[in-house]
C-alpha positions as CSV (number, residue, x, y, z in Angstrom):
1,M,62.5,154.9,133.2
2,D,59.1,156.5,132.9
3,Y,59.1,160.4,132.5
4,G,55.0,161.1,132.4
5,F,54.3,161.6,128.6
6,T,51.4,161.7,127.1
7,N,50.2,160.2,124.3
8,R,48.9,161.9,121.5
9,N,49.9,160.1,119.0
10,N,49.3,156.5,119.4
11,R,52.8,155.6,118.6
12,G,53.6,155.0,122.9
13,G,56.0,158.1,123.1
14,V,56.7,162.0,122.7
15,D,54.0,164.2,120.4
16,M,56.4,165.2,117.3
17,N,55.1,166.6,114.0
18,L,56.2,165.0,111.2
19,E,55.0,166.6,109.0
20,R,57.2,170.1,110.2
21,I,60.4,167.6,110.3
22,K,59.7,166.7,106.5
23,T,59.4,170.4,105.7
24,I,62.8,170.9,107.2
25,E,64.7,167.9,106.0
26,S,63.4,168.0,102.8
27,S,61.2,170.7,101.5
28,N,58.9,167.7,100.8
29,D,61.1,166.9,97.4
30,P,60.8,162.4,97.9
31,K,63.8,162.0,95.7
32,A,65.7,164.9,98.1
33,Y,69.2,164.1,98.5
34,N,72.1,165.2,100.9
35,A,75.6,164.3,98.6
36,K,77.5,165.4,102.3
37,S,75.7,162.8,104.7
38,G,73.7,160.7,101.9
39,A,70.5,161.4,103.7
40,R,67.9,160.5,101.3
41,G,64.5,161.2,100.3
42,L,61.5,163.5,102.8
43,F,62.5,163.1,106.0
44,Q,66.5,162.6,105.0
45,V,67.1,158.7,106.7
46,T,70.5,157.7,106.4
47,E,72.1,154.4,105.9
48,V,72.6,153.9,109.3
49,V,69.3,154.8,110.3
50,L,67.8,152.2,107.2
51,H,70.5,149.6,108.3
52,D,69.1,149.7,112.3
53,Y,65.5,149.5,111.0
54,N,66.1,146.8,108.6
55,V,68.1,144.7,111.9
56,S,65.0,146.0,114.1
57,H,61.9,145.0,111.4
58,D,63.4,141.8,109.7
59,T,63.4,144.2,106.5
60,R,65.3,144.5,103.4
61,Y,64.8,148.0,102.4
62,G,67.4,149.1,100.0
63,I,69.1,152.7,100.0
64,E,67.2,153.2,96.8
65,D,64.0,152.4,98.7
66,L,64.5,155.5,100.7
67,F,63.1,157.7,97.9
68,D,59.3,156.3,98.4
69,G,57.9,158.7,100.8
70,A,56.3,156.2,102.7
71,I,58.9,153.7,103.5
72,N,61.2,156.9,104.2
73,E,58.3,157.9,106.2
74,K,57.9,154.8,108.2
75,I,61.6,154.2,109.0
76,A,61.5,158.1,110.3
77,A,58.3,158.1,112.4
78,W,60.1,154.7,113.7
79,Y,63.5,156.4,114.5
80,V,62.4,159.8,116.1
81,Y,58.9,157.8,117.7
82,S,61.1,154.8,118.8
83,E,65.0,154.0,118.4
84,I,66.0,157.9,119.6
85,P,63.7,157.8,123.0
86,H,64.4,155.0,123.5
87,I,68.9,155.8,123.1
88,L,68.5,159.1,125.3
89,V,66.7,157.1,128.0
90,H,69.8,154.7,127.8
91,F,72.0,157.8,128.6
92,G,70.2,159.4,131.1
93,I,68.7,161.8,128.9
94,P,65.0,162.4,129.4
95,P,63.7,162.0,125.5
96,V,61.3,165.1,125.0
97,E,60.7,166.6,122.4
98,P,63.5,169.2,122.2
99,F,66.2,166.1,123.2
100,V,64.8,164.4,119.8
101,I,64.5,167.2,117.4
102,A,68.2,167.9,118.1
103,A,69.6,164.1,117.9
104,Y,67.5,163.6,115.0
105,N,69.3,166.8,113.7
106,W,72.4,166.4,115.0
107,G,73.1,163.1,116.2
108,V,72.3,161.1,119.2
109,G,76.2,161.5,119.9
110,N,76.3,164.7,120.2
111,V,73.0,165.1,121.9
112,K,74.4,162.6,124.3
113,K,77.9,164.9,124.5
114,W,76.4,168.3,125.0
115,F,74.0,166.9,127.9
116,E,77.0,165.6,129.4
117,T,78.7,169.2,129.6
118,L,75.5,170.8,131.5
119,P,76.4,170.8,135.3
120,V,75.3,167.9,136.9
121,E,72.8,170.1,138.9
122,T,71.3,170.8,135.6
123,Q,71.0,167.6,134.3
124,N,68.8,167.0,137.4
125,Y,67.1,169.0,136.9
126,L,65.9,168.7,133.8
127,R,65.3,164.6,134.9
128,K,63.2,165.9,137.7
129,Y,61.4,168.2,135.8
130,Y,60.3,165.6,133.0
131,K,59.8,163.0,135.6
């Protein structure tokens, strides 16, 4: 489904501000670690996202590689610009900035559950609006 996004970032999708995400996630600390989620690095990338990135890109980054700022940002950018929008579209959710940000923070599954609790009329309205 084409939602008619502008490609202001040369990444083929929504225009996101990764600098803001990095600041919110880690206060720009490449060694940041969240003991509760196990998320690591500048963008607080989790082991699950790392695994999916490795499978998708035929790489073998390890968990400690997430403390390398360049690697962490590369994985986060892929997740924000490619993977999350792809998953949202799969679930019929417009892959627009508010939903992508919510999915990055809260998880795609939670965004899907939330979206499904909206009245069907509202779901359809959002889909039409973002087309």
